[in-house]
N, C-alpha and C positions, 0 to 999 in steps of 0.2 A: 648619557642621552643618546640615543642614534643619529646617526648620518645621515643627510637628507643628500638628495642631488642640489639643491640652492647651497650647503654649508658646502660640498665639496669642493662647486665651480668656485667659492672664493677663496679653497685651500690653494689651488690650483697656481701655477706662475708665480707665487711672492716667493722671491731667493732672500736666503742668508734669515731665513726663521725656520728652522730643524722644528715640528712639534710632534705629536703621538698622538690621536681621537680613539677612542674604543667605540667600535658600533654596537655587535649584539653576538651571541654565540662565539664569541672566539672573535671575531672579524674586528679588524683595526685598521687605518688608513696612518702610515707615516709621510709627511714631507719632509725632506730632504735638503739639502742646503740649495741645491739648484733650482727649487720650487718644485720638483717633480713627485707626485703624491703616490708613493705603491700601498701595492693590500697587501694587508698580512695579516694569517691565522695561527693565533696560539694555541697550544696544546701541550699536554704531556704525551711522551711517547718513549714507552722503558722506565717510567718513573722520573725521566728529565723532561726539566722545558725546552721547546720546537716550537720557532716560529717558522712558518712556509710563505715563500712569498708568492704573491698569487700572479701580480703583474700590473702596471702601471692605469690609473684612472686618467683618462676616460677611457684607453683601449678596452680595459676592464668598465664595466658599469659597474650601478651600485647593485642592481637585482641580476647580474651576470655572477660577482662573488657572492653575493646570498646564497646564488643557485648551485654554489661549490661545497655549499658548507655539506650536506647531506654527503656526498661523496665523500668530501673528507674524515667524517666522523664515521663512513661505513670500515674507509679505510685503516680507520684506528681498532675497530671494535673487533677486527680479523686478526689485526697485530700487523698491519703491515705499515712501513716508516710514509707517512704522509707527505717526508718532499718529494720522496724515489718515485712514488706512485701518483703526485701530482703531475713530476717529469713527463710518465709516461702515458699517462693522459692527455698532456698537453701536445706531447706528439705526434699521439695518434690524431689529435684533431684537426692538426696541424698534417697532417698525410691524405684527409679528405679531401675530393677533387673540387676545386675551385669551377663556378657556374662555368667560365672561359673553359678550362679543360677538358669540362664535358661536351660546351659548343663546338669543341675541335672532334672532341672524339667523335661526337654526332657528325659533326660533316662528314669525319672519314666514313662512317661505319653507312650514314642514310644517301648521301645528296647525292651518288650517282641513282639512285633509284629515280628522281625526278626529269622532267625534261632540259634541255639545258639553258632557255631562258631563264627556270624555275631556279635553274641552281647559279648561275649568275647574277640574281637577284637576291638569294640566299645569304651567297659567299661575300654579297657588298655588306648586307647589313649585319653580320659577324664579323667581316672584319675591319669596319668602321665602328658599330657603337658597341659588340659586344665581347669581342677576343682581349683586345686592348685595355677595359675596365673593370671586368669580373673576377678580377686575379689576386686578387690582397687578402680575399679569406673564403674558406669555406664552403660552399655552396648550403651546406645543410646547417651552418649557424647564422644565416642574413636573416636579419630581423624584416619585419614589417618597414620600421623607419630605414635602416640600408636601402630597401629596397625603391620606396620613396625616394630619397637622397640622391640615389644614380637615374632616375626617371625626369625627377628635377633637372638632372645636366643634362639630360637629351635634351629636354624641353626646351630649355633654357641654350643652347648649343646647336640646338636643331630646329625642330619646329614639334608642338602638341602631337601631330597627326603622327610623327616620326615616333615618339615615345610612344604610341598607341600599339603600331605593326612590333616596335619592337620588344611589349608587351609578349603580343601573339608570338611573337619568333621564341624567349628565351620561356617561355609558357611550354615550347612543344619541346627544348630540349630538355627540360629539366622534367616533364611528364617520361619523358623516352628515358631517362637515365630512373626514373621511379619505378616505370613496369618493370627495366633490367634489376632491378636490389642495389641500386646505385647510389641514392638517394633516399632517403623519408619521403612519404608522399602524405605528408602534413605543411610542408613548404608555405609560408607568409603569400606568396607569390599567388599559388593556387588559387588565393580568395581574393585578387585585385581585380577586376574589372580596367578596361581600356578608358570608364567614364575618371576612375580615380588615378588615370597617371597624364591624360590627355583628353584629346580628342580624335573622336571616332572619323572615319569617313566619309563625308557627308554623300547624298545620292544625288549624282548629276540630274540637274532638270533642262540644259542647254541643247535645242533643235533648230535646224535651220530653218526657216519659210525657202518657196521655190525662190525668191526674188533675191534672198541672201543664200543660195545656192549656183544661183545666174552667177550673182558677182562674183565669187569664189573661184566659178569654174573661167570667167573671163582673168580676171586677175593671174590665175594661175597660165594661162594660155599665154601671158604679157607677161609671166615673169622672168628675168634670167638666172635661169637655174636646168639644171641638167635634165636631160630627159629622162632619170630613170628615176628625180628625185620628183618631177612635175607631174608623170604619169603615176607613180605609186600612191601619192595622194588625189590624185583622180579618180584613180581605182576604187579609194577607200570608201571614197565621198561618190562612188557610182555605184556600189553594190553592198554596203554595207559591211562587209567584209572586215575582223578582224584586225586588225593593222600589222599584227602577226604573219596576220594568214596571208597576205598581199606581199609583203616583203620575203616572206619564204616561198613563195608561189615556184617553182621551176616549169620550162618548158615539158620536161616529162612529164607533169601534173593534167597537161592539157592532151584531151582527147579533140582533135581536130574536126576525126571525120562526123561525132556526134554532139560535134560543139558543144560539150560538159568540160569542165575544169573541176577535181577532184583534192580537196584539201588533207594529204594525208592524216594519219591516225598520230603519229609523233609530232604534227602543228599541230594539231587539233587541242582547243583547249577539254573538251570531252572526251578526249583519247578515243575517239570515234572517226571516221572518215565522213567529209562533208560533202556534196555532190549542190555542184552549182551550173543554170546552163549558160554560155557566152552568148551573151547580146553582139548585137549590130554594134551599138559604140565599143564597148569591149574589145571586139574584133578586130576595129581599128586601132584602138589603143595597141594591142599585141604586134597587129601588124607594124607600127610606126616604131614600136622598140627594138622588132627584129631586124628592123634596115636600117636599127645603129649598132644594134648589140650581137643580135644572128639569133638562131635559137638554138643555143645551148646553154645551160648552168641556169641562173638567176635569170627571171624575166627583165627582173628592177634588183642589176649589180651595183655594188656599193665603191669602193676607191681599187677594187679588184674583181674581176670578172670570176673570181672563184666564193666571191665572201655577196652574202644579201647588202644590200642597203640595208644603213643603222636605225632602230627609232629615233636613235639621236639627231640624225641626217633629218629624217622627216619632220619631226616634231619641231624643229626648228626653222624647216622649210613652211611648214602649219603657221608657226608664231608670224614670220616676216610676214607672209600674205596675209593674217589679221591683223598686223599691223597698220599695212597699207588702208584696209577695207577700214579701221576704225578712224585711222586719219583722214581719210575722205568721206565715206557715211557713218561715220559713228556705230559701224558693227560689236554687238557683241561679243564678248571674248569667248573663243572656239576651240577645242582641240578636234584631232582627228574622230577620238572615239564617240563625241560627238553626232559623227554621219551615222552612227551604229538609231539612235535615238531619231536622226531626221527620219532615215527610211520607213522605218518603223511607223512612226506618226504621222507624215504626209501619208504613205499606202493606207493605212487603216481609213485617213478621212477620204481616202476615192477607194471603199470597200473591197480594197484586195482580204481577205479572211487572214484574221490572226494565224493559224495552223501554218498558212502561205509565208508570211512574214516571219516568223521563228523559225524558218526553214532555210530563209532568206540569210536570216543574222546568225545561222549553225549552232540554235541552241538548241540542246538534250529536250527529247519529249518526257513526262513525268506519266506514273500511271498505266494501267492499261494498253493507253495506245504505243508509250515505251519499251512494251513486250512484245504485239501485236502486229502496228502497223510498220513497216519499216520503208512505206511509200515514199519518196523525196517531192512528190507534186513539181518535176523537170518544167513541164510545159507551162501551170499556174505560175512557177517562179519568173519563169520568162517574160509572161506577159507581163506581173507586176514588174519587173525590171523596165521591159520595151515603154511603158505604160510612164514610171518614174522618170527615166530619162527624156521623155516625149515634152514634159511637163516644165522639165527644168529646159530644155531648150526653148520650148515657147517665153519661157520670164527672159533668156536670154537675150530673145529675139526682140523685144519688148523694152529691154534695158534703155535709156537715154545714152548716148555718146559724152 
């Protein structure tokens, strides 16, 4: 009678009760005295009975054992000793790279092509969730069940969103390996989607109206924090620029004569320079920072004048400010990135054209305009920024003490 997974599970780990059960096509299992269940293949080689040990259950599953039958029969048909042939076959499979090894190779070969911040993120993800775990089984042998077990672990020890992010990272690595011929392109992971392993990143909805921006601005001014921390968060909410663009802003990027600051391509998400006007309020903030730190290096320095303030420092300061506002005014949760949604929403309500707010946000154009229209709308941006600060300032004046 053919074996099933249910029968095999019952066989395993029953000590001091050796037994041998046949399956089919010469395949059988032998339970040893210690309770281990060994797969064996019976055949005749050179007119003599031969038994080939194939590995232990459940490491070698019922399907795995059955899939070996065609190989064993082929070796016998061409006159090879199935014991030696299977040993060589197993060794070859063991030499196939693991996903961990491929990830390390991918890091070594491609990481330098990304921007420093992206390099930091990818290195962190690989070092924490990929390299320590996917090293026990060749990537080409990973089954759908193996991958689900791995992502279940990430979801349980991290978050559902982390599992989705790591799925994208691992698929990137394995597709890279497949393109190089180091891995078959039919790996089960390529059929997985983020919804199968976790949760997709949710699209943000939070934006701050002018009365909340006024409360935020006042609380920043009242806070006991380093001038760089306070100014960095103020500039993020004043300009709608990406946090990294403010943190990595240097005095050399400032054109004081023409009142323009330029985000260089290496600091830009679009890999293209972004030009924005320097408004009166932004100039006030810059002048105060120059008085404290001087006009050299980073405008918002971190622990060292040679280093920019860190993302963690800005996020932590913003979280502290929100904590105060939530306690005092029940303000809903916000983060620095919500500044971009706020300025776009509020200026649109004030009839500032979308092509201007898109430039203020540093978004890349699409379609024909991206090819032919290189205008930065500096004057229109300046008018939008001045109107934005005017409305915030009016809201500050209307705050109750």
